[in-house]
C-alpha positions as CSV (number, residue, x, y, z in Angstrom):
1,M,162.7,81.2,135.1
2,S,159.8,79.9,136.9
3,E,156.4,78.9,135.1
4,S,154.5,81.7,137.0
5,A,156.9,84.3,135.6
6,T,156.4,83.2,132.0
7,Q,152.5,83.5,132.1
8,T,150.7,86.5,131.0
9,P,148.7,88.1,134.0
10,T,144.9,88.1,133.3
11,L,144.8,92.0,133.4
12,N,147.4,92.2,130.6
13,A,145.4,89.7,128.3
14,P,144.4,91.5,125.1
15,V,140.9,92.9,125.1
16,V,138.6,91.1,122.6
17,A,136.7,93.5,120.6
18,R,133.1,93.2,120.7
19,E,131.3,92.6,117.4
20,N,128.5,94.8,116.6
21,P,125.5,92.5,115.6
22,L,124.0,95.2,113.3
23,T,127.3,95.7,111.4
24,R,127.7,91.9,111.1
25,S,124.7,91.7,108.9
26,V,125.9,92.6,105.4
27,A,122.5,92.6,104.0
28,G,121.2,94.9,106.9
29,M,124.1,97.3,106.2
30,I,123.1,97.4,102.5
31,G,119.5,97.9,103.2
32,I,120.4,100.9,105.4
33,G,122.5,102.4,102.7
34,F,119.8,102.0,100.1
35,L,117.1,103.3,102.2
36,T,119.3,106.4,103.2
37,L,119.9,107.2,99.5
38,I,116.2,106.7,98.7
39,M,114.9,108.7,101.5
40,L,117.4,111.5,100.9
41,L,116.6,111.6,97.2
42,S,112.9,111.6,97.8
43,F,112.6,114.1,100.7
44,I,115.2,116.6,99.9
45,S,113.9,116.9,96.3
46,A,110.3,117.2,97.5
47,P,110.4,121.0,97.5
48,W,111.5,120.8,93.8
49,T,109.4,117.9,92.5
50,F,106.2,119.4,94.3
51,G,107.2,123.0,93.5
52,W,105.7,124.9,90.4
53,A,107.0,124.1,87.0
54,R,108.9,126.6,84.9
55,T,109.1,127.0,81.1
56,P,112.7,127.0,79.5
57,D,112.6,130.9,79.6
58,G,111.9,130.8,83.4
59,T,108.2,131.7,83.1
60,V,106.4,130.1,86.4
61,L,103.4,127.9,85.5
62,N,100.4,127.1,87.7
63,T,101.3,123.5,87.6
64,A,103.3,121.3,90.0
65,R,106.5,120.1,88.5
66,Y,105.7,116.4,88.8
67,E,102.4,116.9,86.8
68,A,103.9,119.1,84.0
69,G,104.4,117.7,80.8
70,N,104.4,118.1,76.9
71,P,101.8,115.5,75.1
72,Q,104.2,115.7,72.1
73,Q,106.9,114.0,74.2
74,A,104.7,111.2,75.5
75,R,106.0,107.7,76.0
76,V,109.6,108.6,75.2
77,Q,111.8,105.7,76.1
78,P,114.9,106.2,78.3
79,S,117.7,108.2,76.9
80,W,120.1,105.3,77.1
81,W,117.5,102.8,75.3
82,P,117.6,102.7,71.5
83,A,115.2,105.3,70.3
84,H,111.9,103.8,68.5
85,A,110.9,105.0,65.0
86,D,107.9,106.7,66.4
87,T,110.1,108.7,68.8
88,I,112.2,109.8,65.8
89,D,109.1,110.8,63.7
90,R,108.0,113.1,66.6
91,L,111.4,114.5,67.0
92,I,111.6,115.3,63.4
93,E,108.0,116.6,63.3
94,T,108.6,119.0,66.4
95,A,112.2,120.3,65.4
96,P,112.4,123.9,63.8
97,P,113.1,123.7,60.1
98,E,116.3,125.9,60.6
99,H,117.5,123.0,63.0
100,L,116.2,120.1,61.1
101,E,117.5,120.7,57.5
102,P,121.2,121.2,58.6
103,A,120.7,118.1,60.7
104,L,119.6,115.8,58.0
105,E,122.0,117.1,55.7
106,H,125.0,116.1,58.2
107,V,123.4,112.8,58.7
108,A,123.2,112.2,55.1
109,R,127.0,112.9,54.5
110,Q,127.8,111.0,57.4
111,F,126.1,107.9,56.3
112,G,126.5,108.5,52.4
113,L,122.5,108.8,52.1
114,T,120.2,111.4,50.8
115,P,118.0,113.5,53.3
116,N,114.8,111.7,52.1
117,A,116.6,108.3,52.7
118,V,117.7,109.6,56.2
119,L,114.0,110.2,57.0
120,A,113.1,106.7,55.7
121,S,115.9,105.0,57.4
122,T,115.2,102.5,60.2
123,D,118.9,101.8,61.1
124,P,119.7,102.4,64.7
125,D,122.8,104.1,64.1
126,V,121.2,106.4,61.7
127,N,118.4,107.0,64.4
128,A,121.1,107.8,67.1
129,A,122.9,110.2,64.8
130,I,119.7,112.2,64.2
131,I,118.9,112.2,68.0
132,E,122.5,113.5,68.6
133,R,122.0,116.3,66.2
134,L,118.5,117.2,67.3
135,G,118.8,116.2,71.0
136,D,119.1,119.9,72.2
137,A,115.5,120.5,71.1
138,W,114.5,117.3,72.7
139,P,114.5,116.6,76.5
140,R,116.5,113.5,77.7
141,F,114.4,111.4,80.1
142,V,116.7,109.4,82.0
143,V,114.0,106.8,82.8
144,G,111.4,107.9,80.0
145,S,108.2,109.8,80.0
146,D,104.6,108.7,80.5
147,A,101.5,108.9,78.5
148,L,101.1,112.7,79.1
149,G,104.8,113.6,78.3
150,R,105.7,113.8,82.1
151,S,109.1,112.9,83.3
152,L,108.8,109.5,84.7
153,G,111.9,110.1,86.8
154,V,110.3,113.2,88.5
155,R,107.2,111.4,89.2
156,L,109.2,108.5,90.8
157,L,110.9,110.8,93.2
158,A,107.5,112.4,94.1
159,G,105.8,108.9,94.3
160,G,108.6,107.8,96.5
161,T,108.0,110.9,98.9
162,I,104.2,110.0,99.0
163,S,104.7,106.2,99.4
164,L,107.5,106.5,101.9
165,G,105.7,109.3,103.7
166,I,102.5,107.5,104.1
167,G,104.2,104.2,105.1
168,L,106.2,105.7,107.9
169,A,103.4,107.9,109.1
170,A,101.0,104.8,109.1
171,A,103.6,102.8,110.8
172,F,104.0,105.5,113.5
173,I,100.3,105.5,114.1
174,S,100.1,101.7,114.3
175,V,103.0,101.5,116.7
176,L,101.5,104.3,119.0
177,I,98.2,102.8,119.1
178,G,99.6,99.3,119.6
179,T,102.0,100.3,122.4
180,L,99.4,102.2,124.3
181,Y,96.8,99.4,123.9
182,G,99.1,96.6,124.6
183,A,100.8,98.3,127.7
184,T,97.4,99.2,129.1
185,A,96.0,95.7,128.8
186,G,99.3,94.0,130.0
187,Y,99.7,96.4,133.0
188,A,96.0,96.4,134.0
189,G,95.7,92.5,133.8
190,G,92.4,90.7,134.8
191,R,89.1,91.3,133.2
192,L,90.2,94.5,131.3
193,D,93.0,92.6,129.8
194,A,91.0,89.6,128.7
195,M,88.3,92.1,127.2
196,M,90.8,94.2,125.4
197,M,92.7,91.2,123.9
198,R,89.4,89.5,122.7
199,I,88.8,92.7,120.7
200,V,92.2,92.1,119.3
201,D,91.3,88.4,118.5
202,V,88.0,89.7,116.8
203,L,89.9,92.0,114.6
204,Y,92.4,89.6,113.8
205,G,89.6,87.4,112.5
206,L,88.6,90.0,109.8
207,P,90.1,90.0,106.5
208,Y,92.9,92.5,106.9
209,I,93.2,94.2,103.5
210,L,89.5,94.1,103.0
211,L,89.1,96.1,106.5
212,V,91.6,98.7,105.0
213,V,89.6,98.9,101.8
214,L,86.3,99.4,103.6
215,I,87.7,102.2,105.8
216,A,89.3,104.0,102.9
217,V,86.1,103.7,100.7
218,A,83.9,104.9,103.8
219,A,86.3,107.8,104.4
220,D,86.2,108.7,100.8
221,G,82.4,108.7,100.9
222,M,82.2,110.8,104.0
223,I,84.5,113.4,102.5
224,D,82.1,113.6,99.4
225,R,79.0,113.7,101.7
226,F,80.4,116.7,103.7
227,Q,81.6,118.4,100.6
228,R,78.1,118.3,99.1
229,A,76.7,119.4,102.3
230,A,79.1,122.4,102.4
231,I,78.3,123.3,98.7
232,S,74.5,123.2,99.7
233,N,74.9,125.4,102.6
234,R,77.1,128.0,100.8
235,T,74.7,128.1,97.9
236,A,72.0,128.8,100.3
237,D,73.8,131.4,102.0
238,R,74.6,133.2,98.7
239,I,70.9,133.0,97.8
240,N,69.8,134.5,100.9
241,Y,72.4,137.2,100.8
242,I,71.3,138.4,97.2
243,E,67.7,138.2,98.4
244,R,68.3,140.5,101.3
245,Q,70.1,143.0,99.0
246,I,67.5,142.9,96.5
247,A,65.1,143.5,99.4
248,I,66.8,146.6,100.4
249,E,67.1,147.7,96.8
250,P,64.0,146.5,94.8
251,Q,64.6,148.6,91.9
252,A,68.1,147.4,91.4
253,S,69.4,147.2,87.9
254,P,70.7,143.9,86.4
255,D,74.3,145.1,86.7
256,R,73.6,145.9,90.4
257,V,72.3,142.2,90.9
258,A,75.3,141.0,89.2
259,Q,77.5,142.9,91.6
260,F,75.2,141.3,94.5
261,E,76.0,138.0,93.2
262,A,79.8,138.7,93.0
263,D,79.7,140.0,96.6
264,A,78.0,136.8,97.8
265,L,80.4,134.6,96.0
266,A,83.3,136.5,97.5
267,R,81.9,136.5,100.9
268,F,80.8,132.9,101.2
269,G,82.6,131.1,98.5
270,T,81.4,128.0,96.8
271,G,82.4,125.4,99.5
272,E,84.1,123.3,97.1
273,L,87.5,121.8,98.1
274,S,90.5,122.7,95.9
275,N,92.4,119.9,94.3
276,R,95.3,120.2,96.7
277,Q,93.0,120.3,99.7
278,R,91.3,117.2,98.6
279,T,94.4,115.3,97.9
280,R,95.7,116.3,101.4
281,I,92.4,115.0,102.8
282,D,92.5,111.8,100.9
283,V,96.1,111.0,101.9
284,L,95.3,111.6,105.6
285,A,92.4,109.5,105.6
286,L,94.5,106.7,103.7
287,L,97.4,106.8,106.2
288,L,94.7,106.7,109.2
289,A,92.9,103.7,107.5
290,I,96.3,101.9,107.2
291,G,97.7,102.8,110.6
292,G,94.4,102.3,112.3
293,V,94.1,98.7,111.5
294,S,97.8,97.6,111.6
295,W,98.5,97.8,115.3
296,L,97.2,94.4,116.3
297,T,100.5,92.4,116.3
298,M,102.2,95.4,118.1
299,A,99.6,95.3,120.8
300,R,100.3,91.6,121.5
301,V,103.9,91.9,121.4
302,V,104.0,94.8,124.0
303,R,101.3,93.2,126.3
304,G,103.5,90.1,126.4
305,Q,106.5,92.1,127.3
306,V,104.8,94.1,129.9
307,L,103.3,91.1,131.6
308,S,106.8,89.8,131.9
309,L,108.3,93.2,133.1
310,K,105.6,94.0,135.7
311,A,106.7,90.9,137.7
312,Q,110.2,92.0,137.8
313,P,111.6,93.3,141.1
314,F,112.3,96.8,139.9
315,V,108.6,97.2,139.0
316,E,107.4,95.9,142.1
317,A,109.7,98.1,144.2
318,A,108.5,101.1,142.2
319,R,105.0,100.2,142.9
320,A,105.8,99.6,146.6
321,I,107.1,103.2,147.0
322,G,104.0,104.7,145.5
323,A,105.2,105.6,142.2
324,P,102.4,106.8,139.7
325,V,101.5,104.5,136.8
326,H,102.8,106.8,134.0
327,W,106.1,107.3,135.9
328,I,106.5,103.3,136.1
329,F,105.8,103.3,132.3
330,L,108.1,105.9,131.2
331,R,111.0,105.2,133.7
332,H,110.9,101.3,133.8
333,L,108.6,99.7,131.1
334,L,109.2,102.0,128.0
335,P,113.1,101.5,128.0
336,N,112.9,97.7,128.1
337,L,110.2,97.8,125.4
338,L,112.1,99.8,122.9
339,G,114.0,96.7,121.5
340,P,111.0,94.8,120.6
341,I,109.2,98.0,119.5
342,I,112.1,99.0,117.1
343,V,112.2,95.6,115.8
344,Y,108.4,95.2,114.9
345,T,108.4,98.6,113.4
346,T,110.8,97.5,110.8
347,L,108.1,94.8,109.9
348,T,105.2,97.5,110.0
349,V,106.8,100.1,107.8
350,P,107.3,97.9,104.6
351,Q,103.8,96.5,105.4
352,A,102.2,99.8,105.3
353,I,104.1,100.8,102.1
354,L,102.8,97.7,100.4
355,Q,99.1,98.4,101.4
356,E,99.5,101.8,100.2
357,S,100.9,100.8,96.8
358,F,98.3,98.0,96.6
359,L,95.4,100.3,97.2
360,S,96.8,103.0,94.9
361,F,97.2,100.2,92.4
362,L,93.4,99.3,92.7
363,G,92.6,103.2,92.4
364,I,91.5,103.6,96.0
365,G,94.6,104.9,97.6
366,V,96.4,107.9,96.3
367,K,94.6,109.2,93.3
368,P,96.1,110.7,90.1
369,P,97.6,113.3,89.3
370,L,99.4,113.0,92.5
371,P,101.9,110.0,92.1
372,S,102.7,107.2,94.2
373,W,104.6,104.0,93.3
374,G,101.4,102.0,93.3
375,N,99.3,104.2,91.0
376,L,102.5,104.5,88.6
377,A,102.7,100.8,88.4
378,A,99.1,100.7,87.6
379,D,99.5,103.3,84.9
380,G,102.4,101.4,83.5
381,L,100.6,98.1,83.4
382,S,97.8,99.6,81.0
383,E,100.9,100.4,78.7
384,L,101.7,96.8,78.1
385,N,100.1,95.4,74.8
386,R,101.1,93.1,72.1
387,H,101.7,95.9,69.5
388,R,104.1,97.9,71.5
389,S,104.9,97.7,75.1
390,H,106.3,100.9,77.0
391,W,108.1,98.7,79.4
392,W,109.9,101.4,81.5
393,L,106.4,102.8,82.7
394,L,105.9,99.3,84.7
395,F,109.5,98.3,85.4
396,F,110.9,101.3,87.3
397,P,107.9,101.9,89.6
398,C,108.0,98.2,90.5
399,L,111.8,98.3,90.7
400,M,111.5,101.1,93.3
401,L,109.0,99.5,95.2
402,G,110.5,96.1,95.4
403,A,114.0,97.2,96.1
404,T,112.6,99.5,99.0
405,L,110.5,96.5,100.7
406,L,113.6,94.2,100.2
407,A,115.8,96.8,101.9
408,L,113.4,97.3,104.8
409,N,113.4,93.6,105.3
410,F,117.2,93.6,105.4
411,V,117.2,96.3,107.9
412,G,114.6,94.4,110.1
413,E,116.8,91.3,110.0
414,G,119.8,93.3,111.0
415,L,117.9,94.9,113.9
416,R,116.6,91.6,115.1
417,E,120.3,90.5,115.2
418,A,121.3,93.5,117.2
419,F,118.5,93.4,119.8
420,D,118.0,89.6,120.2
421,P,121.0,88.2,122.2
422,R,120.1,84.6,121.2
423,R,120.4,85.4,117.5
424,A,123.5,87.4,118.1
425,K,125.3,84.4,119.6
426,R,124.8,82.2,116.6
């Protein structure tokens, strides 16, 4: 048999499977899995965590579930952590007598003690037995409760919805502004490009976090000013209405005047914002403050890409046939910009989440009782002291924030592997 007959034809050679750079990054896949889990838990549970709380008998309370709590159940450690003596004392104090006496007798027989000795015992096994017998009357908090007796697990889910929502929304705003700004500067070129990029350079020279703080504080002050003006105007409207009614009925009785006041209040209102309205405005101002100053890097990246792309033959050909600018951007530039935009978005999202958490930690961002991981960590920090530290109030918010930021960085690394051919060839 000849040598040529024994050789495998090129067309019959086995196809080499192409490796996906994203799936090649183990850390990136772990980050995607963790982020998917956290976002599903946070956003799917949002109607429940932000819904109205209910009593055990089903009565609807005028309080959101994340805000509802029992002060008698304040600072209860996680259910899987050994119970503190203070928790045992509160459990015994709040237990109904018909449940307490049989429980103490059962534990006393189990350990060979008297009921009074059971009450005075500090043995962890005895305490665990008491909790087991009286546990039905005491809620089990998986990650503990806070200083007002609210479930920390529910508040972590609600805080995740707030922190992730603000981070994603602020990142979207920054990507939108940065893409449009950078594309305009790069495509226009010349003096307009130079002027626009000098503005970016000036903004880069300002302290970034200080600028966000100033914008957030200024927005909060403007909201207070407009609310005071609205209250003043509504008060003047009510007074004028009452005076007109009294002028029509000069002999009106005090009861009739009171009716005028009630009618004026119903017609014009007080002008005050409800707690929920003020919370929505504060959150909107916060994400605008974060997104409004975090677009600088995106603008520089997009501008550099557009400067490179607009010199390519396909863009020159589109301009030669008289294609409008918006068509060139949508048809030729934007598809080639998606890779860098996606990669830098993964850097912007954790930055926005961290800024929101930092501002909330300082008391400037999301304000209580609305939870975010930042203000939950701030509340937990105040619970650390030399006498007794309620560690779970600080540990779990920091754990959720740190793990989410780490997962986002892992995802960003995986996306850079996928979109950068030079990194993928390593």
